[in-house]
C-alpha positions as CSV (number, residue, x, y, z in Angstrom):
1,M,-0.4,-39.9,-4.4
2,S,2.2,-41.8,-2.5
3,F,4.4,-39.2,-2.9
4,L,2.5,-36.8,-0.5
5,N,2.5,-39.5,2.5
6,D,4.9,-37.4,4.8
7,N,3.9,-33.7,4.1
8,A,5.1,-32.9,7.9
9,S,8.6,-33.3,6.7
10,F,7.9,-31.5,3.3
11,Q,6.7,-28.4,4.9
12,Q,9.5,-28.4,8.0
13,K,12.3,-29.0,5.4
14,L,10.8,-26.2,3.2
15,L,10.1,-23.8,6.0
16,R,13.7,-24.2,8.1
17,W,15.3,-23.6,4.5
18,Y,13.4,-20.2,4.2
19,Q,14.0,-19.1,7.4
20,S,17.7,-18.8,6.8
21,S,17.7,-18.2,3.1
22,K,14.9,-15.6,2.2
23,R,15.4,-12.0,0.9
24,D,14.3,-9.3,3.0
25,L,11.4,-7.7,0.8
26,P,9.1,-5.0,2.4
27,W,5.8,-6.5,1.9
28,R,7.1,-9.4,3.7
29,N,7.1,-7.5,7.1
30,S,3.0,-6.2,6.5
31,N,-0.2,-8.4,6.6
32,D,-1.9,-5.2,5.5
33,P,-3.8,-6.9,2.5
34,Y,-3.6,-3.8,0.7
35,K,0.3,-3.9,0.8
36,I,0.0,-7.4,-0.5
37,W,-2.3,-6.9,-2.8
38,L,-0.3,-4.3,-4.4
39,S,3.1,-6.3,-4.6
40,E,1.4,-9.2,-5.8
41,I,-0.1,-7.5,-8.7
42,I,3.5,-5.3,-9.9
43,L,5.2,-9.1,-9.0
44,Q,3.1,-10.3,-12.1
45,Q,5.3,-11.4,-15.1
46,T,7.7,-9.1,-13.4
47,R,11.3,-9.8,-11.6
48,V,11.3,-8.7,-8.0
49,A,14.5,-6.1,-8.7
50,Q,12.4,-4.3,-11.5
51,G,9.0,-4.7,-9.4
52,L,10.7,-2.9,-6.0
53,P,11.0,0.5,-6.9
54,Y,7.6,0.4,-8.5
55,Y,6.1,-0.8,-5.2
56,Q,8.0,2.0,-3.0
57,E,6.8,4.5,-5.4
58,F,2.8,3.3,-5.3
59,T,3.1,2.8,-1.3
60,N,4.6,6.4,-1.2
61,K,2.5,8.5,-3.5
62,F,-0.8,5.9,-2.7
63,P,-0.3,5.1,0.9
64,T,-3.9,3.9,1.3
65,I,-6.3,2.1,-0.9
66,H,-7.8,5.2,-0.5
67,D,-5.8,7.2,-1.9
68,L,-5.1,4.6,-4.8
69,A,-9.0,4.7,-5.3
70,A,-9.3,8.6,-5.2
71,A,-6.6,8.9,-8.1
72,S,-7.3,9.7,-11.7
73,E,-6.7,6.7,-13.9
74,E,-4.1,8.9,-15.8
75,E,-2.1,9.2,-12.9
76,V,-2.2,5.5,-11.9
77,L,-1.2,4.5,-15.2
78,R,2.2,7.2,-15.3
79,T,3.3,5.5,-11.9
80,W,3.3,2.2,-13.5
81,Q,5.0,3.4,-16.8
82,G,7.9,0.8,-17.7
83,L,6.3,-1.9,-16.1
84,G,4.0,-3.4,-19.2
85,Y,1.3,-5.6,-19.4
86,Y,-1.3,-2.1,-18.7
87,S,-4.3,-4.2,-18.3
88,R,-3.0,-4.7,-14.6
89,A,-2.8,-1.3,-13.8
90,R,-6.3,-0.6,-14.8
91,N,-7.5,-3.5,-13.0
92,L,-5.6,-2.4,-10.1
93,H,-7.5,1.2,-10.2
94,K,-10.7,-0.8,-10.5
95,C,-10.2,-3.3,-7.7
96,A,-9.1,0.0,-5.2
97,R,-12.3,1.8,-6.1
98,I,-14.7,-1.1,-5.5
99,V,-12.8,-1.8,-2.3
100,S,-12.6,1.7,-1.0
101,N,-16.1,2.8,-2.4
102,V,-18.1,-0.5,-1.6
103,L,-16.3,-2.8,0.6
104,N,-15.3,0.5,3.3
105,G,-11.6,-0.3,2.4
106,Q,-11.8,-3.8,3.6
107,F,-10.2,-6.6,1.6
108,P,-12.9,-9.9,1.9
109,E,-10.9,-12.5,3.7
110,K,-11.8,-15.8,1.9
111,Y,-10.1,-17.3,-1.6
112,D,-13.7,-17.0,-3.7
113,A,-14.9,-13.4,-2.6
114,L,-11.2,-12.0,-3.6
115,L,-11.7,-14.0,-6.6
116,K,-14.7,-11.5,-7.6
117,L,-12.5,-8.3,-7.6
118,P,-11.1,-7.0,-11.0
119,G,-7.5,-8.5,-11.9
120,I,-7.7,-11.0,-8.6
121,G,-6.8,-14.4,-10.2
122,P,-6.6,-17.7,-8.4
123,Y,-2.9,-17.1,-7.5
124,T,-3.2,-13.7,-6.1
125,A,-6.4,-14.6,-4.4
126,A,-4.2,-17.1,-2.5
127,A,-1.7,-15.0,-1.7
128,I,-3.9,-12.4,0.1
129,A,-6.0,-14.7,2.0
130,S,-2.9,-16.8,3.3
131,F,-0.5,-13.6,3.9
132,A,-3.0,-11.2,5.3
133,F,-5.6,-13.4,6.8
134,G,-4.4,-17.2,7.3
135,Q,-6.5,-19.0,5.2
136,P,-4.9,-22.1,4.4
137,S,-5.0,-21.4,0.2
138,A,-2.1,-22.6,-1.7
139,V,-0.3,-20.1,-4.0
140,V,0.5,-21.8,-7.5
141,D,2.7,-19.8,-9.6
142,G,5.2,-20.3,-12.1
143,N,8.0,-21.1,-9.0
144,V,5.5,-23.6,-7.4
145,F,4.8,-25.2,-10.5
146,R,8.5,-26.1,-11.0
147,V,9.6,-26.8,-7.6
148,L,6.4,-29.7,-7.4
149,A,7.5,-31.0,-10.8
150,R,10.7,-31.7,-10.6
151,I,10.6,-32.5,-6.8
152,F,7.9,-35.1,-7.4
153,G,8.6,-35.8,-11.2
154,I,5.2,-34.6,-12.2
155,N,5.1,-34.8,-16.2
156,K,1.5,-33.0,-16.5
157,D,1.5,-30.3,-18.6
158,I,1.3,-26.8,-17.1
159,A,-0.5,-25.2,-19.8
160,S,-3.4,-27.5,-19.8
161,A,-6.4,-26.8,-17.6
162,S,-6.4,-30.4,-16.0
163,G,-2.4,-29.9,-15.5
164,Q,-3.3,-26.7,-13.5
165,K,-6.1,-28.5,-11.7
166,Y,-3.5,-31.3,-10.5
167,F,-0.6,-28.6,-9.8
168,R,-3.4,-27.0,-7.7
169,K,-4.7,-30.2,-5.7
170,I,-0.9,-31.2,-5.1
171,A,-0.4,-27.7,-3.5
172,N,-3.3,-27.7,-1.4
173,D,-2.5,-31.2,-0.1
174,L,0.9,-30.0,1.1
175,I,0.5,-26.7,2.2
176,D,0.8,-26.2,6.3
177,P,-2.4,-25.5,7.6
178,D,-1.0,-24.1,10.7
179,N,1.3,-21.7,8.6
180,P,0.2,-21.5,5.3
181,G,1.5,-17.8,4.8
182,E,4.6,-18.3,5.7
183,Y,4.7,-21.8,4.1
184,N,3.4,-20.5,0.9
185,Q,6.4,-17.7,0.8
186,A,8.8,-20.5,1.4
187,I,7.7,-22.5,-1.9
188,M,7.7,-19.2,-4.2
189,E,11.3,-18.6,-2.7
190,F,12.5,-21.8,-3.0
191,G,11.6,-21.5,-6.5
192,A,12.9,-18.3,-7.2
193,L,16.1,-18.9,-5.5
194,C,17.0,-22.1,-5.7
195,C,15.2,-24.2,-8.1
196,T,15.7,-21.8,-10.5
197,P,14.7,-22.3,-14.2
198,A,17.9,-22.5,-15.8
199,N,21.2,-23.6,-13.7
200,P,19.3,-24.7,-10.9
201,H,21.0,-25.0,-7.6
202,C,21.2,-29.1,-7.3
203,P,24.1,-29.9,-5.0
204,E,22.9,-27.6,-2.2
205,C,19.3,-28.1,-2.5
206,I,17.5,-29.8,0.7
207,F,15.4,-31.9,-1.4
208,N,18.5,-33.2,-3.3
209,D,18.5,-36.9,-2.3
210,T,14.9,-37.4,-3.0
211,C,14.3,-35.1,-6.4
212,Q,13.0,-36.9,-9.1
213,A,14.2,-34.8,-11.9
214,R,17.7,-34.6,-10.4
215,I,17.8,-38.1,-10.1
216,N,16.4,-39.0,-13.7
217,K,18.5,-36.1,-15.1
218,V,15.6,-34.0,-16.4
219,Q,15.8,-30.8,-14.6
220,G,15.6,-28.7,-17.9
221,K,12.3,-30.9,-18.9
222,L,10.2,-30.1,-16.0
223,P,8.2,-28.5,-15.6
224,V,6.2,-29.8,-19.3
225,K,4.7,-26.8,-21.2
226,S,2.9,-26.9,-24.3
227,K,1.0,-24.4,-26.7
228,K,3.8,-21.6,-27.3
229,T,2.2,-18.7,-28.4
230,R,2.6,-17.1,-32.0
231,V,4.3,-13.9,-31.9
232,R,2.1,-11.3,-34.2
233,K,4.1,-9.0,-35.9
234,R,3.3,-5.3,-36.2
235,F,4.6,-2.2,-38.3
236,L,3.9,0.9,-37.0
237,N,4.2,4.5,-38.6
238,Y,4.4,7.3,-36.2
239,A,3.4,11.0,-37.5
240,V,5.2,13.3,-34.9
241,F,3.5,16.4,-35.4
242,K,6.1,19.5,-34.1
243,T,4.7,23.1,-33.5
244,D,7.0,25.9,-32.0
245,K,4.5,25.2,-29.0
246,G,5.0,21.1,-28.5
247,L,4.0,18.0,-30.1
248,Y,0.4,16.5,-31.0
249,M,-0.6,13.1,-29.2
250,K,-3.6,11.0,-28.5
251,P,-5.0,8.9,-26.1
252,R,-5.3,5.3,-26.9
253,T,-8.7,4.4,-26.4
254,E,-9.3,1.5,-28.4
255,K,-9.2,-2.3,-26.6
256,D,-5.4,-3.1,-27.8
257,I,-2.0,-2.5,-26.4
258,W,-1.5,0.5,-24.1
259,Q,-5.3,1.2,-23.5
260,G,-5.1,4.8,-22.0
261,L,-1.6,5.7,-22.6
262,Y,-0.2,7.7,-24.7
263,D,1.3,7.8,-28.2
264,F,1.4,9.8,-31.7
265,P,-1.0,9.6,-34.5
266,V,-0.5,6.3,-36.4
267,V,-0.5,4.7,-39.5
268,E,-0.2,0.6,-38.8
269,T,0.8,-1.2,-42.0
270,A,1.0,-5.3,-43.1
271,A,4.6,-4.5,-43.7
272,E,7.1,-1.9,-43.1
273,M,7.4,0.5,-45.6
274,E,10.1,2.9,-47.5
275,E,10.8,6.4,-45.9
276,E,9.0,7.9,-48.5
277,E,5.9,5.9,-48.9
278,G,5.6,6.3,-45.3
279,L,5.4,9.9,-45.4
280,N,2.8,9.7,-47.9
281,D,0.6,8.0,-46.3
282,I,0.9,10.1,-42.9
283,Y,0.0,13.2,-44.8
284,A,-3.0,11.4,-47.0
285,L,-4.3,9.7,-43.8
286,F,-4.2,12.6,-41.4
287,N,-5.4,15.4,-44.4
288,V,-2.4,17.4,-43.7
289,Q,-3.5,20.6,-46.3
290,S,-0.3,22.4,-45.4
291,P,2.7,20.3,-45.5
292,G,5.0,20.9,-42.4
293,I,8.9,20.0,-43.3
294,P,9.9,16.5,-43.0
295,E,12.7,17.4,-40.1
296,S,14.0,13.5,-39.4
297,V,12.8,10.1,-40.3
298,S,14.1,7.6,-37.5
299,P,15.3,4.2,-37.9
300,V,13.1,1.4,-37.2
301,Y,12.2,0.8,-33.3
302,I,12.0,-2.8,-32.3
303,H,10.0,-3.4,-29.4
304,Q,9.1,-6.6,-28.1
305,L,5.5,-7.6,-26.0
306,S,4.7,-10.8,-24.7
307,H,2.9,-12.0,-27.9
308,Q,3.8,-9.3,-30.5
309,K,7.0,-7.7,-31.8
310,L,6.4,-4.2,-33.1
311,S,8.6,-2.1,-35.8
312,A,8.4,1.2,-35.2
313,R,9.7,4.4,-37.4
314,F,8.8,7.7,-36.4
315,Y,8.4,10.7,-38.9
316,L,9.0,14.2,-37.0
317,I,7.1,17.0,-39.2
318,N,7.8,20.6,-38.2
319,F,5.2,23.0,-38.5
320,G,6.8,26.1,-36.8
321,M,4.2,28.7,-36.0
322,F,1.4,27.0,-38.1
323,E,-1.4,24.7,-36.0
324,P,-2.4,21.9,-38.1
325,V,-6.0,21.0,-37.5
326,F,-7.3,17.2,-37.4
327,K,-10.7,15.6,-37.9
328,D,-9.8,13.3,-34.9
329,A,-10.3,15.8,-32.0
330,S,-8.5,13.4,-29.8
331,I,-5.2,14.5,-31.1
332,R,-4.4,17.4,-29.2
333,L,-0.8,19.6,-28.9
334,F,1.3,19.3,-25.4
335,S,3.9,21.2,-24.4
336,H,7.4,19.2,-23.5
337,E,6.2,19.8,-19.7
338,E,2.7,18.2,-20.3
339,I,4.5,15.3,-22.2
340,H,6.6,14.6,-19.5
341,D,3.5,13.9,-17.1
342,L,1.9,11.9,-19.8
343,P,1.6,8.2,-19.3
344,K,3.3,6.6,-22.3
345,P,4.5,3.4,-23.8
346,V,8.1,2.6,-23.1
347,L,8.7,2.7,-26.9
348,I,7.6,6.2,-27.2
349,S,9.3,7.3,-24.2
350,R,12.6,5.6,-26.0
351,Y,11.9,7.9,-29.0
352,L,11.2,10.9,-27.3
353,N,14.7,10.8,-25.3
354,D,16.4,10.0,-28.6
355,Y,15.1,12.7,-30.8
356,I,13.5,15.3,-29.0
357,F,13.9,16.1,-25.3
């Protein structure tokens, strides 16, 4: 790898840039592995501007790993609400309980040991090992892939196992062994602020005289990433059963989207249904013997997930003083005050804000 002949120069340029350009973020002012781990889990698939308020709420509500471990899963999911990818929150809670109860509140210092904890993959393990414990483990995230691919003109596919292995080898060869945490922060920050996915700041880039992507005018083509994920379309017909005391909701317990969160009883169909057809199916599926009054039918809500497009319609059915009985014991009546405190998908909160609260 001839382009790695002068690692020291690359490291020095990057670290000088970082000292003058880095953002002041709260987790950077600490070497506490708990806060570093928390920030890295929150920032997966999440922009800093969106993740920062969640980080602050988590550290205020759960100031230590023991506080987070002692919380209920429902409380953790409620605090996470709106961030998406809820498996991150469930693994966050599992990991907290292991570290608190099994490891006496101490995160492992070594990369390989960190990888054994729930929800901690190669990137997060490297971040904790280097930021908190000074271990020379290189972080490789989307920013790092992009910086390395462009500066060194690497056209390996970052979606392939061989491509990821290649980039990790280069990243670990380049890391500053004397200052690995600062170096890792620097290269990620450089990708986030300068070598951006669209419209990179090439004229003021510290590597603009040697960057292979700039020289060859292929910034928009690097890094190479194949395997575009097919988006699954789903059609959800929600039964919002209403009484004078509140609404009926249920937890999602199956291994699907939003596990552990609360939504309404639902009929999922292969295509969008007409309003009357949807209402009939709801009555039939939930064995509603004494039909309530259909109070409103919402327009279709579109909710985009990473690999799924949801089309949802909500049928509000008012039973007044009558309380229906359902075969599914998990369908329970909640007051409006209780519903406010339940962990809910953003889609459900949107509907509640539009039609109920």
